[in-house]
C-alpha positions as CSV (number, residue, x, y, z in Angstrom):
1,X,34.7,96.3,-44.0
2,X,35.6,100.5,-44.9
3,X,37.5,100.2,-48.5
4,X,41.8,100.8,-46.8
5,X,40.4,98.6,-44.3
6,X,39.6,96.2,-47.3
7,X,43.2,97.2,-49.1
8,X,44.7,96.0,-46.2
9,X,43.1,92.6,-46.2
10,X,43.6,92.3,-50.3
11,X,47.0,92.8,-50.0
12,X,47.7,90.4,-46.8
13,X,45.9,87.6,-49.1
14,X,48.3,87.7,-51.7
15,X,51.5,87.7,-49.5
16,X,50.0,84.9,-48.0
17,X,49.3,83.2,-51.2
18,X,52.9,84.2,-53.1
19,X,54.6,83.1,-50.3
20,X,55.0,78.9,-49.6
21,X,55.1,79.0,-46.2
22,X,53.8,81.2,-43.3
23,X,54.5,81.2,-39.8
24,X,52.3,82.8,-37.3
25,X,54.1,84.4,-34.6
26,X,53.5,86.3,-30.8
27,X,56.2,88.9,-30.3
28,X,54.6,90.1,-27.1
29,X,57.3,91.3,-24.9
30,X,59.3,92.2,-27.4
31,X,61.4,95.3,-27.3
32,X,61.0,97.8,-30.8
33,X,65.4,96.7,-30.6
34,X,65.1,92.9,-29.8
35,X,62.2,93.0,-32.6
36,X,65.0,95.1,-35.2
37,X,66.9,92.5,-34.3
38,X,64.6,89.4,-34.9
39,X,63.8,91.4,-38.8
40,X,67.1,91.7,-39.7
41,X,68.1,88.2,-39.2
42,X,65.0,86.9,-41.1
43,X,66.5,89.0,-43.6
44,X,69.6,86.7,-44.3
45,X,67.5,83.9,-44.5
46,X,64.9,85.7,-47.1
47,X,62.2,85.7,-44.9
48,X,59.9,88.9,-43.5
49,X,58.0,89.8,-40.4
50,X,55.1,92.4,-39.8
51,X,53.0,93.1,-37.6
52,X,49.2,92.5,-38.5
53,X,45.5,92.1,-36.4
54,X,44.3,88.9,-36.1
55,X,41.0,89.7,-37.3
56,X,42.5,90.8,-40.8
57,X,44.9,87.3,-40.8
58,X,41.9,86.0,-40.3
59,X,39.9,87.6,-43.8
60,X,43.2,87.8,-45.5
61,X,43.9,83.6,-44.9
62,X,40.4,82.6,-45.7
63,X,40.3,84.9,-49.1
64,X,43.5,82.8,-49.7
65,X,41.7,79.6,-49.7
66,X,44.1,78.7,-46.4
67,X,43.4,76.5,-43.4
68,X,41.8,78.3,-40.7
69,X,43.7,79.1,-37.6
70,X,41.7,81.5,-35.4
71,X,42.0,79.1,-32.1
72,X,45.9,80.2,-32.5
73,X,45.8,84.4,-33.2
74,X,45.1,85.8,-29.4
75,X,47.8,88.3,-28.2
76,X,50.1,90.3,-30.5
77,X,50.5,88.5,-33.5
78,X,53.2,89.1,-36.5
79,X,53.6,86.7,-39.8
80,X,57.0,85.6,-41.1
81,X,57.2,85.0,-45.2
82,X,59.7,84.3,-48.0
83,X,59.8,83.2,-51.0
84,X,62.9,80.8,-50.8
85,X,63.3,77.6,-47.9
86,X,61.6,77.0,-44.7
87,X,64.2,75.0,-42.6
88,X,66.8,78.2,-43.2
89,X,63.6,80.3,-41.4
90,X,62.8,78.5,-38.7
91,X,66.2,78.2,-38.0
92,X,66.4,81.9,-37.3
93,X,63.3,81.7,-35.4
94,X,64.8,79.2,-32.7
95,X,68.0,80.6,-32.5
96,X,65.9,83.5,-31.7
97,X,63.6,81.9,-29.2
98,X,66.3,80.0,-27.1
99,X,68.9,82.8,-26.7
100,X,66.1,86.1,-25.9
101,X,64.3,83.4,-23.8
102,X,60.5,83.4,-26.3
103,X,58.6,81.1,-26.9
104,X,57.5,83.0,-30.1
105,X,56.0,80.8,-32.7
106,X,52.1,79.7,-32.8
107,X,51.4,77.9,-35.4
108,X,52.3,77.4,-39.0
109,X,51.5,77.0,-43.5
110,X,53.4,74.8,-45.3
111,X,52.4,74.1,-48.9
112,X,49.3,74.7,-47.7
113,X,49.5,72.6,-45.1
114,X,49.1,72.7,-41.3
115,X,52.0,72.7,-39.2
116,X,52.9,72.1,-35.6
117,X,55.8,74.2,-33.4
118,X,57.3,70.5,-33.2
119,X,58.0,70.4,-36.8
120,X,58.4,73.3,-37.4
121,X,61.3,73.2,-35.2
122,X,62.4,70.0,-36.3
123,X,62.7,71.7,-40.0
124,X,65.4,74.6,-37.7
125,X,67.8,70.9,-37.4
126,X,67.3,70.2,-40.8
127,X,70.5,71.0,-43.7
128,X,68.7,73.8,-46.5
129,X,66.8,72.6,-49.2
130,X,70.2,73.1,-51.5
131,X,72.4,71.2,-49.1
132,X,69.4,67.8,-49.1
133,X,69.2,68.3,-53.1
134,X,73.2,68.3,-53.6
135,X,73.4,65.0,-51.0
136,X,70.2,63.4,-52.9
137,X,72.3,63.7,-55.8
138,X,75.2,62.1,-54.6
139,X,73.8,59.2,-53.6
140,X,71.8,58.7,-57.7
141,X,75.4,59.8,-59.1
142,X,77.4,57.6,-56.9
143,X,76.8,53.6,-57.6
144,X,77.1,54.2,-61.7
145,X,80.0,55.6,-60.4
146,X,80.7,52.1,-58.4
147,X,79.9,50.3,-61.0
148,X,81.6,51.6,-63.8
149,X,84.5,51.7,-61.5
150,X,84.0,47.8,-60.9
151,X,84.3,46.7,-64.4
152,X,86.9,48.4,-65.4
153,X,89.0,46.9,-62.3
154,X,88.9,42.9,-64.0
155,X,90.4,44.5,-67.5
156,X,92.8,46.3,-65.6
157,X,93.6,43.4,-63.5
158,X,93.9,41.1,-66.2
159,X,96.4,43.7,-68.1
160,X,98.7,43.7,-64.7
161,X,98.8,40.0,-65.2
162,X,100.0,40.7,-68.5
163,X,102.1,43.0,-67.8
164,X,103.7,41.0,-65.0
165,X,104.1,38.1,-67.3
166,X,105.8,39.8,-69.9
167,X,108.0,41.3,-67.9
168,X,108.8,38.3,-65.9
169,X,108.2,34.7,-66.7
170,X,108.1,35.5,-71.1
171,X,111.4,35.6,-70.9
172,X,112.2,32.7,-68.3
173,X,110.2,30.5,-71.3
174,X,111.7,31.3,-73.9
175,X,114.9,30.1,-72.4
176,X,114.0,27.4,-71.4
177,X,112.2,26.6,-74.8
178,X,115.5,27.3,-76.3
179,X,116.9,25.1,-73.8
180,X,115.2,22.1,-74.8
181,X,115.9,22.8,-78.5
182,X,119.3,22.2,-78.0
183,X,118.5,19.0,-76.2
184,X,116.4,17.8,-78.5
185,X,119.4,19.1,-81.6
186,X,121.9,16.4,-79.5
187,X,119.4,13.5,-79.4
188,X,119.5,13.5,-83.2
189,X,123.0,13.6,-84.2
190,X,125.3,10.2,-84.7
191,X,127.6,10.0,-82.1
192,X,131.3,10.6,-84.2
193,X,133.0,7.3,-85.4
194,X,136.2,6.5,-83.6
195,X,139.3,6.1,-86.7
196,X,139.9,2.3,-86.7
197,X,135.4,2.2,-87.3
198,X,135.5,4.8,-90.3
199,X,138.8,2.5,-92.1
200,X,136.4,-0.4,-92.1
201,X,133.8,1.8,-93.0
202,X,135.6,3.1,-95.5
203,X,136.9,-0.3,-96.6
204,X,133.6,-1.8,-96.7
205,X,131.8,0.6,-99.2
206,X,134.5,0.3,-101.4
207,X,133.2,-2.7,-103.3
208,X,135.8,-4.6,-105.9
209,X,134.3,-3.9,-109.8
210,X,133.3,-6.3,-111.7
211,X,136.5,-7.3,-114.5
212,X,135.6,-6.0,-117.7
213,X,134.3,-7.8,-120.3
214,X,136.3,-9.0,-123.6
215,X,134.0,-8.1,-126.3
216,X,135.0,-11.1,-129.0
217,X,135.6,-9.1,-132.2
């Protein structure tokens, strides 16, 4: 291989190694304007598209230690690579193919593994990785939050019960106990004596003193 071609393959191999995904597409029957539109949309998703020769791509895949896709390399080929999540990139390709009526995806490589076109299209329907992480974080944080709320609920209910009793039940109980005390005190006192009973009682208490004994001198 001539030096200039070897350099192209070397650069392409480094690009494949540095990307977590490689999507092999067919840009046949695509106008220059359509290709520019695709490039702009992919740039918004953090990806880029490059036209490559099939022979160069075969050699670069081998040099990068990636699976071979020789049976899929035919016609006009362009590869899509990037440094971010593949789901938004797959969504761009799927939407673009629907709008422009072009079945452009040939095969995919994600995390150094082969994936079919249907699997790539399934990724297009998934939320982005950041959204999935946020959902996962929410699920992880939700049970402890609910647990703390459940554990705090009995104490809160008990405190509300005490407040309710203090504001409604306690005064009534105090008045009830006060009334019972008055009844008990009244029950312990003897009824007042009549006038005749009082005179008799006074006479009975006045006992005659014995006469003084004269002491003989």
